[in-house]
Steps between C-alpha positions, in 0.01 A plus 500: 500500500559690815774261607677559172479881537643470854783275373584756228507783743729312734739417213509877396566604856787240537659621172472858617677419829768322310550796262539733806757268659690472175506868460624548858767249445616672175503840671703354793754334263539827312565683825752237609680513159572867566743385773821472308757259618852467369774253591851608423793252510851654533825319422567151391328343806189725476462420133514124552227531758287713262547233224354235718208681657380706190318205342302419818389842621258700298357854556850641563760656273853352506829678414846354509779760549872422453824642364583170331337476157564131455335414823196707410445300182429189700196670669176428327139627540630810677606850395879552494674815630869527431690782666860616539610415137734792481679393818501114473476461119208260534686271740456433873663687787735217616378516870600867513225682671642845415455432129148372559410818693656734233321309227162560665588860592558574125143368418302658778252659267423170328473323830244758621269410209491139624328623822273763361132427470529191726304439826732232635852407385666187627879497468676160492882461513760245608739707707879431503584572129604821336181601316248366762681667802632802319197621296203386721559788758482747201167338378357523863609862542338601173175336601489674838399829354208350299147433629517119440546250777825304490563158643836318468578130509866419531706184529829473678786278376587144604768464773728319249509817281729661760482767764598774252181443299290489816645834621423665165139374523441627855666844425264527201195404698577777746508755223178367341264469799453875585353560154241224491166466681576143590754224412541122554825311536552136407843344566576247236643280780148454634401287191671210673212509753263378231725293264772241529862632509586268206255683275665661189558867520255576212217303668575669832460848343199391316342389832557857635352649194187272528451622857537864384248434226243345739539805734463760227208314341327495832563872555358592157206270539426664834498837341311421182241236609168609639370298798260480790729728698687696232867627512577782262800723409407745774549230760841410359588869506417524866725204588790624288492854633838612634861446401766234539260238669608139502222300341393132511310352206383138493237296329410130583246250378405212722209260541197637667511237777833649621392860537686557825820362345450736205483800734828396666672445166407837360655687791821298498653473158834314495631745232511800735747545779240700694130465587193727521574565866480875576321579169298829497284418192341174395311428172377148440254321283331160541376314193289185534201318353140584560499272812751738674357573847528801726654290780783394267569861402497598872742220599752605226466871590562428865833322425612800289387771748666325793840508318517877439496836686180573680478851352554384148261585215331189381310486169370166363290365214305192424446348159301193389611313191399153386865449387582474873216261588710271724790746564573823681722761356638768729704800393655726766688827471650644821703826520709645785655162605796498740830513303737219605814382333467700182659834591833604370776323689696733730845560355767335713678749705860521390750523773594859553862569421701573813577862516867582446661594825533870533857623551557572862561862568838576606516537875533855619829558673434490867597820682817450690428476863599815694783426740380487846633786705759346725476623861788743583745347747441663823816614665606287796432684828835590645527544875682824578789426728455642842726797588813379674532612858795721570785295654587591862856583568666192606842432642768395273450142412769247567641322196243271360559130505429318186131421477391145495341384185126590499272189492287476200126574572281197480246505204157600603208268414349584167157663472195275481418603155702306237762678293489355143816506287433622141787491246759423773392815706294516819178684442337655808179659548451850650465382862815287474687787348388723776603252768838451342554877485402540872730205596786653317441843660494332844839338431651831386380671813642230719834515319513875547424467871766238529773716353396812668547365857852525649733211472485424869130466492509309178723241661269453791207464266693244308569301812147514591412373157 
């Protein structure tokens, strides 16, 4: 009897504990449900991604936004938001980003309502087209002034789509990023890292969408699921704080035996052109079976922490689920990663036109040189003739005999300094002129003396000569 009473008390106690646990679980779920999450696809590419992931992800609200009414009709299980009807007439933008931007500008009040009352809004768009690249910056700008967190996931065009489309995508990305808390960039070209190049285009795009679905599903599960070490919306808010941070979101599932390989795969997704290196905020969640050990968690955490900035904020959670009895699922969100290869390309510097040669100023007329003052010719010094002595009375001279012809004087040797002929005339310097004048003066004096002497004495002198 006593044994039966004890057994009854034990059963009641067990049921009471279960009721308490069930009540706590319900309260927790109610609290989590208050976290409102909305995913908005913009443009044709964003809508096609929404179409594929809407059926797999629960606990989130999906909206497809586009200017093309016919493209919106293909979207199922998601709310539709058509804008810019007055501008486009219900058609697309024809790769014209200006039309896409104007269409969104005209519907700013309606766009604002999409973000109101939400805790986290995820914007998805394929950049490079008119609607996606033109209107997404307007959506992001509207959300900036609202209290909800915003996270963008964007794809870039394939290389075969041309450089023009890639430039449009990168220009749009530069305009979007300052208005979002965080954003991730997936170049379509990276899909060839995980599939064969001969894969049809539709299957290739579907493979990208599947990866996006896995990543978003892991993020939502991380927020909504309670675990041994719980992650809630406040943790996500801490990691997404700030503006314009490059984010890395990846989810992988792998067998439990390869736990170290799982950690390496989660930090190096082939879809991204960047890694978690330099990240300032890390949020990751590990899901495994009941046999998940602390040493395994420690090993995975070490691989992640060694790959990031030492001063980064790290928040992690651990869940146990029998669904992952023989597997490990890791979801990682990193923000503040180093930006490489996704910035707007620098515009090619056009050669500067050569400046037209300035007309040379007319040369100023040179002033005529003043004539040099020519030295005044100095008068030649003239030797005054000596006064003639008065002649003495002489006897009457006898008749003169005819004088013999006077011998010509021999030419005197020339002066040592050369006399240069110029223009047929002999040019002398001052010394030579002076010497010539003195010589001529001597000759005159000698002639005068010769003729002044009486004829008798002149004859004798001639004989002596």
